N, C-alpha and C positions, 0 to 999 in steps of 0.2 A: 699557708691558710691551714687551722685546724676545722675536720668540719664535726658535729655535735652528732654524737647519736639521733637520729629521730629525724632529721633534718634532709628535706628532702635535695636528692642530686640538682645539679645545674644544669648537667647537660643526659635530656633524653636519650633513653636507651634505644634501639632500634626497632627493637618491638613494641615498645611502649607509640613512636612515632607511626607507624605501619599501622595499629590495631585504631588509633584516630580518628585515622579516614577511612578509612574500611565503611564502606558504602556508599559515599559518597558519588560515586559518578551513574548506580542503579539508583540513587536520591533526586539528582540533577534529573538523567533520564524520564524518571518517570513524571515528574515536572513538566520536563519542556514536549514530552511525547504527544498531549495531550491535545494542544495548543500545535503543535506542527499540523495532527493529522485533520483536525479543524479547519486549518488553512488551506490543507490542500482539499477535503471536502470542498470548501464553498471556490476555491481555483476551480474545481472541475464542474462545479452548477455552476460560477458565471459563464466557462467556456458553453457547458450547453446551453444558456440561457440569450449567448450571442448568434448560436445557431440557428435555434428555433426565430431570432429574430432576423439573421439572413432567407430562412426558411418562408419566414413569413411575408417578409418583402418577394421576394417571389412569385409566392404565390399570391398574392395581391395584384402584383402587375399581371398575372396571367391574366386572374379574374375581370382587372378592367380590361385588357384588348379584349376578351371574350363579350365583352357588353359590348365594347365598341365596334364590334362587327354584327353586332345586332342577336348574339344571342341570346337566347330566354335568360331571366334571373332566377331561375331554378339550375341551368345547366354551369351558369357562374360561380353561385353557392357551391352544388355539387363540387366541381373543380380546389375548389379552397375546400373543401373541406375535408377531399381526397390527398393535398397533398399538408396541412394541418389544421388535422381533428383537434377540433373544441375550438377553431377561431369564429366569430362574430363576424359579421361584412357589414358595412353602411353606406350607399351607393346616392350620389345626387350629378345630376348634369350642371356644366358649367359652360354656358356657352356653345360651344361648340363640340367640348371633351366630356365625357363620363370616367367620374373618380367615384373608387372603390377607396372604402377607410376598413380596415381589418386591422382587430382589439384580439387577443389570447394573454389571458394570466399565466405567468409562469410562475410555478414554486421551486425554490431551492431549499433542498432540506425540507422539512417539517415546519420550519419556522417562518422564515423568509417568503416571502408572496409578492409580485408587484407583476403590472402592468404593460404585458407590450404592443407596438403601436405601427403601422406601416399603412403608406398612403399610397397610391399610383393614380394615374390620370391619363387616357387613353382617347384617340381622336374618335368621334360619334357619328365616323361613316357609314355606316351599318342601319342606320334611320331617317 
């Protein structure tokens, strides 16, 4: 088989093959890194929101017990606000129980915001 002058070689040289792939890994990393960072931030925000939900549930249970023992509503609200700042609560008697429901708005990042809600009841033995 004879080669004509100016015809490209069928076999790429070693330098030509490496030069074509140069920077591919950096480009793939530049595309994937923002997605990885976003997933990590959303995961951390989700864990923080779950921790706030647990704290809210614990605080509303304490609030219901305080009201069940006959404590003043202001004292119960103070305990709730010390445990979970920014929480709002409502109270309602139900037969021989006193129930407390607390809500809290949680933000994950600057864009995602959603409400958390927790309820608890205690025997109304103090009244």
